C-alpha positions as CSV (number, residue, x, y, z in Angstrom):
1,M,-6.9,18.5,34.8
2,K,-3.6,17.4,36.3
3,P,-1.1,15.5,34.1
4,F,-1.4,11.7,34.0
5,M,0.7,9.9,36.7
6,P,0.5,6.1,36.8
7,Q,-0.5,4.3,40.0
8,L,1.4,1.2,39.0
9,V,4.4,0.6,36.6
10,Y,5.5,-2.6,34.9
11,I,8.9,-2.7,33.2
12,E,10.3,-5.4,30.8
13,P,13.8,-6.3,31.7
14,Q,14.9,-5.7,28.2
15,A,13.7,-2.1,28.5
16,L,16.5,-1.4,30.9
17,E,19.0,-1.9,28.0
18,Y,17.9,1.4,26.6
19,P,18.6,4.9,28.1
20,L,14.9,5.8,28.2
21,G,14.0,2.5,30.1
22,R,16.6,3.3,32.8
23,E,15.5,6.9,32.9
24,L,11.9,6.0,33.5
25,K,12.8,3.4,36.1
26,E,14.8,6.0,38.1
27,K,12.0,8.6,37.7
28,F,9.2,6.3,39.0
29,E,11.4,5.0,41.8
30,G,12.0,8.5,42.9
31,M,8.3,9.2,42.9
32,G,7.6,6.2,45.1
33,I,5.5,4.5,42.5
34,E,5.1,0.7,42.7
35,I,7.3,-1.0,40.0
36,R,6.8,-4.6,38.9
37,E,8.6,-6.7,36.4
38,T,6.8,-8.2,33.4
39,T,8.3,-10.6,30.8
40,S,6.4,-8.9,27.9
41,H,4.3,-5.8,27.5
42,N,1.8,-8.0,25.7
43,Q,1.4,-10.4,28.7
44,V,0.9,-8.2,31.7
45,R,-0.6,-10.0,34.6
46,G,-1.6,-9.2,38.1
47,I,-3.3,-5.8,37.6
48,P,-5.3,-5.4,40.8
49,G,-9.1,-5.6,40.8
50,N,-11.8,-7.9,42.3
51,N,-13.6,-8.1,38.9
52,E,-13.1,-7.3,35.2
53,L,-14.5,-3.8,35.6
54,Q,-12.2,-3.0,38.4
55,Q,-9.2,-4.4,36.6
56,Y,-10.1,-2.3,33.6
57,R,-10.2,0.9,35.5
58,N,-6.9,0.1,37.2
59,A,-5.3,-0.8,33.9
60,K,-6.2,2.7,32.7
61,S,-3.8,4.0,35.4
62,T,-1.1,1.4,34.8
63,L,2.0,2.2,32.6
64,V,4.1,-0.6,30.9
65,V,7.6,0.3,29.9
66,G,8.6,-2.1,27.0
67,V,10.4,-2.7,23.8
68,R,8.5,-2.5,20.4
69,R,9.6,-5.7,18.6
70,T,7.3,-5.4,15.7
71,L,8.8,-2.7,13.6
72,K,6.5,-3.1,10.6
73,F,4.3,0.0,10.8
74,D,0.6,-0.2,10.3
75,T,-1.0,1.9,7.6
76,S,-3.0,5.0,8.8
77,K,-5.4,6.1,6.1
78,P,-6.8,8.6,5.5
79,S,-4.7,10.9,7.7
80,A,-1.2,9.4,7.1
81,E,0.7,6.7,5.2
82,Y,2.0,5.0,8.4
83,A,1.3,4.9,12.2
84,I,4.5,5.4,14.0
85,P,4.5,3.2,17.2
86,L,5.6,5.4,20.1
87,A,2.9,4.2,22.6
88,T,-0.3,2.2,22.9
89,G,-3.3,2.7,25.1
90,C,-4.8,5.9,26.7
91,M,-5.7,7.0,30.2
92,G,-8.9,8.6,29.0
93,H,-12.4,7.1,29.4
94,C,-14.1,8.1,26.1
95,H,-17.1,5.8,25.9
96,Y,-17.1,5.7,22.1
97,C,-13.4,5.1,21.6
98,Y,-12.3,2.4,19.1
99,L,-9.5,1.3,21.4
100,Q,-12.2,-0.4,23.6
101,T,-12.1,-3.3,21.1
102,T,-8.7,-2.6,19.4
103,L,-6.9,-3.2,22.7
104,G,-9.4,-5.7,24.1
105,S,-8.1,-7.3,27.3
106,K,-5.0,-5.0,27.3
107,P,-6.3,-1.5,28.1
108,Y,-3.1,-0.6,30.0
109,I,-0.9,2.0,28.6
110,R,2.4,1.1,27.0
111,T,5.3,3.2,26.1
112,Y,8.2,1.9,24.0
113,V,11.8,2.8,24.7
114,N,13.7,1.6,21.6
115,L,13.1,4.9,19.9
116,D,16.3,4.8,17.7
117,E,15.1,1.5,16.1
118,I,11.7,3.0,15.5
119,F,13.1,6.1,13.9
120,E,15.5,4.0,11.7
121,Q,12.4,2.1,10.4
122,A,10.6,5.4,9.7
123,Q,13.6,6.6,7.8
124,K,13.4,3.4,5.6
125,Y,9.8,4.1,4.8
126,M,10.7,7.6,3.8
127,D,13.6,6.5,1.7
128,E,11.3,3.9,-0.1
129,R,8.8,6.7,-1.0
130,A,11.1,9.6,-1.7
131,P,10.7,12.2,-3.2
132,E,7.1,11.8,-2.1
133,I,6.2,13.1,1.4
134,T,5.7,10.3,3.9
135,R,3.2,11.2,6.8
136,F,3.4,9.4,10.1
137,E,0.5,9.4,12.6
138,A,1.6,9.1,16.2
139,A,-1.8,8.8,17.9
140,C,-3.4,5.8,16.2
141,T,-3.5,3.7,19.3
142,S,-2.9,6.1,22.0
143,D,-3.1,9.8,23.1
144,I,0.6,10.2,23.0
145,V,0.5,13.8,24.4
146,G,-1.1,12.4,27.6
147,I,2.0,10.6,28.7
148,D,4.8,12.6,26.9
149,H,5.5,14.8,29.9
150,L,6.8,11.6,31.4
151,T,8.6,10.1,28.4
152,H,9.4,13.0,25.8
153,S,9.2,10.2,23.2
154,L,6.9,12.5,21.1
155,K,9.3,15.4,21.5
156,K,12.2,13.3,20.3
157,A,9.9,12.1,17.3
158,I,9.0,15.8,16.4
159,E,12.6,16.8,16.3
160,F,13.6,13.6,14.3
161,I,11.1,14.3,11.7
162,G,12.0,18.0,11.8
163,K,15.4,17.1,10.4
164,T,14.1,14.8,7.6
165,E,13.7,15.9,4.0
166,F,10.5,13.9,3.1
167,G,8.8,13.2,6.4
168,Q,5.9,14.8,8.3
169,L,4.4,13.9,11.7
170,R,0.8,14.2,12.8
171,F,-1.0,13.4,16.1
172,V,-4.2,14.3,17.8
173,T,-4.9,14.9,21.5
174,K,-7.6,15.6,24.1
175,Y,-4.9,16.9,26.6
176,H,-3.5,20.3,27.2
177,H,-0.1,19.3,28.7
178,V,1.9,20.7,25.8
179,D,4.4,23.1,27.4
180,H,7.4,20.9,27.1
181,L,6.7,20.5,23.3
182,L,6.6,24.3,22.5
183,D,10.4,24.7,22.1
184,A,10.8,21.5,20.0
185,E,12.6,22.1,16.7
186,H,9.6,21.0,14.5
187,N,10.6,23.0,11.4
188,G,7.0,23.0,10.4
189,K,6.9,19.4,9.7
190,T,4.6,18.3,12.6
191,R,0.8,19.0,12.4
192,F,-0.5,19.3,16.0
193,R,-4.3,18.5,16.1
194,F,-6.8,18.7,18.9
195,S,-9.9,16.7,19.2
196,V,-12.9,19.0,19.7
197,N,-16.7,18.4,20.1
198,S,-19.9,19.9,21.3
199,R,-20.5,20.5,25.0
200,Y,-22.9,17.5,25.1
201,V,-20.3,15.0,23.7
202,I,-17.5,16.2,25.9
203,K,-19.6,16.2,29.1
204,N,-21.3,12.9,28.6
205,F,-18.7,10.8,26.8
206,E,-15.1,12.1,27.5
207,P,-14.3,11.7,31.2
208,G,-10.7,11.7,32.2
209,T,-9.8,14.2,29.5
210,S,-8.9,17.9,29.4
211,S,-11.8,20.3,29.3
212,F,-12.6,22.1,26.0
213,D,-11.3,25.4,27.3
214,E,-8.0,23.8,28.4
215,R,-7.7,22.3,24.8
216,L,-8.4,25.7,23.3
217,E,-5.6,27.4,25.5
218,A,-3.2,24.7,24.5
219,A,-4.1,25.2,20.8
220,R,-3.2,28.9,21.2
221,K,0.2,28.0,22.6
222,V,0.8,25.5,19.8
223,A,-0.2,28.0,17.1
224,N,2.1,30.6,18.7
225,A,5.0,28.1,18.7
226,G,4.6,27.9,14.8
227,Y,3.2,24.4,14.5
228,P,0.8,23.7,11.6
229,L,-2.5,23.4,13.6
230,G,-5.5,21.2,13.0
231,F,-8.7,20.1,14.6
232,I,-10.5,16.7,14.5
233,V,-14.3,17.0,15.0
234,A,-14.9,13.4,16.2
235,P,-17.1,11.7,16.7
236,I,-19.8,14.0,15.1
237,Y,-22.8,12.8,17.1
238,R,-26.5,13.5,16.4
239,H,-27.8,14.5,19.9
240,E,-30.7,16.8,20.7
241,G,-29.8,20.2,19.5
242,W,-26.7,19.1,17.7
243,E,-26.9,21.8,15.1
244,E,-26.7,24.6,17.8
245,G,-24.2,22.5,19.9
246,Y,-21.7,22.3,16.9
247,Q,-22.3,25.9,16.0
248,E,-21.4,27.0,19.5
249,L,-18.3,24.8,19.2
250,F,-17.1,26.8,16.2
251,E,-18.1,30.1,17.7
252,R,-15.9,29.3,20.8
253,L,-13.0,28.1,18.7
254,R,-13.0,31.2,16.5
255,A,-13.1,33.4,19.7
256,A,-10.2,31.5,21.2
257,L,-8.1,31.8,18.2
258,D,-8.7,35.5,17.3
259,G,-5.5,37.3,16.8
260,V,-3.4,34.2,16.7
261,F,-1.4,33.5,13.5
262,I,-2.4,29.9,12.4
263,N,0.0,28.0,10.2
264,K,-2.0,26.0,7.6
265,L,-5.1,25.3,9.6
266,S,-6.9,21.9,8.8
267,F,-10.1,20.2,9.9
268,E,-11.0,16.5,9.8
269,M,-14.4,15.2,10.4
270,I,-15.4,11.7,11.6
271,Q,-19.0,10.7,12.1
272,H,-19.8,8.4,15.1
273,R,-19.7,4.7,14.4
274,F,-19.5,1.5,16.3
275,T,-19.3,-2.2,15.7
276,K,-21.3,-4.9,17.6
277,P,-18.2,-6.1,19.6
278,A,-17.5,-2.5,20.6
279,K,-21.1,-1.9,21.7
280,N,-20.9,-5.0,23.9
281,V,-17.6,-3.9,25.5
282,I,-18.8,-0.3,25.9
283,L,-22.0,-1.3,27.7
284,K,-20.0,-3.7,30.0
285,R,-17.4,-1.0,31.0
286,Y,-19.8,2.1,31.0
287,P,-23.2,0.5,31.9
288,K,-24.8,4.0,32.5
289,T,-23.6,5.5,29.2
290,K,-26.0,7.7,27.2
291,L,-24.2,6.7,24.0
292,E,-26.9,5.8,21.4
293,M,-26.0,2.5,19.7
294,D,-29.3,1.3,18.1
295,E,-28.4,-0.8,15.1
296,E,-31.9,-0.2,13.7
297,K,-31.2,3.6,13.4
298,R,-27.9,3.0,11.5
299,K,-26.5,1.9,8.2
300,Y,-24.2,-1.1,8.1
301,K,-20.9,-0.4,6.4
302,W,-18.2,-2.9,5.7
303,G,-14.8,-2.1,7.0
304,R,-11.3,-3.4,6.8
305,Y,-10.7,-7.0,7.6
306,G,-14.3,-7.9,6.9
307,I,-15.5,-6.2,10.2
308,G,-18.5,-4.1,9.6
309,K,-19.5,-1.0,11.5
310,Y,-22.8,1.0,12.0
311,V,-22.7,4.6,10.8
312,Y,-25.6,7.1,10.2
313,P,-27.8,6.5,7.3
314,T,-26.7,8.2,4.1
315,E,-29.1,11.3,4.3
316,E,-28.2,11.9,8.0
317,A,-24.5,11.6,7.4
318,A,-24.8,14.0,4.4
319,E,-26.6,16.5,6.7
320,L,-23.9,16.2,9.2
321,E,-21.2,16.8,6.7
322,R,-23.0,19.6,5.1
323,T,-23.7,21.4,8.4
324,I,-20.2,21.1,9.8
325,R,-18.5,22.1,6.5
326,G,-20.9,25.1,6.5
327,Y,-19.6,26.1,10.0
328,I,-16.1,25.7,9.1
329,S,-16.6,27.8,6.0
330,E,-18.3,30.5,8.0
331,Y,-15.9,30.7,10.9
332,F,-12.6,29.5,9.3
333,P,-12.9,30.3,5.5
334,E,-9.1,29.9,5.1
335,A,-8.9,26.4,6.6
336,E,-8.5,23.1,4.6
337,V,-11.2,20.4,5.2
338,Q,-9.2,17.2,4.7
339,Y,-12.0,14.7,4.8
340,F,-15.3,13.5,6.2
341,T,-15.8,9.8,7.0
């Protein structure tokens, strides 16, 4: 899996007022990548494609360099107090991803260059909550690791948080391109998490991401660099042979991490869910998907903003949680299970 490289770049004129904006423009010019101007990262027009599906796929390889104007951070429960907005969008093609509807007609990837302003706002949130710890999630609307070899925004955020008294940073990734992050001065304040799943889920629903073995090798590197390490098992999906599939996942994970000192290992568990709008979008963008989204087999659960989602029925969800917790207890008895949702 090669590191992401955009096929097309848009840049807001105001982004060139910031060092990172100018640096990225020079970098992409040197690579011979086509660069266009856009008045706003929220209103990018002209992404090539003869139809909506082609435009969607081309948008996934389009990078927009912009300025983050909204500096009010969203909340990010249950994993953190706030989402720190370093980037939006992802180059992966995970069929089940909630970004299908969250980003809607704007599936292109955005990176924000006004990092000092973003960090200043983060500091204000920390000051308001001090002496309580304030956790920031950097991957709510993106897979930030997937583009950071180009921007180093995440590395700057890691080192910024590493110098704070009451801040912690968290992010999750399906990519293994972590080498440039290994020497960051994190001071133990950044939890580096990898998304993991059964062979069936990765094979059928996660195209355009690093392989499981690549993620495991990256996890070894991250642990050896002293980062607190975590894994998100998501989405936990009931497929034929799922019990054996998830047991094999933990067997492989244990074998890969044998002999590695792991700082404060954590697990988070998220069962598969979908909304009606998400189902419609997924079937349009991935018409041959094997993803099971039968409302009759699910339980309806009200969510934030009055938007309901379909999750597994209570007994099936309880079986998933009980089974996965059992595997974690068996293979990683020292780990903390942070939540199941």
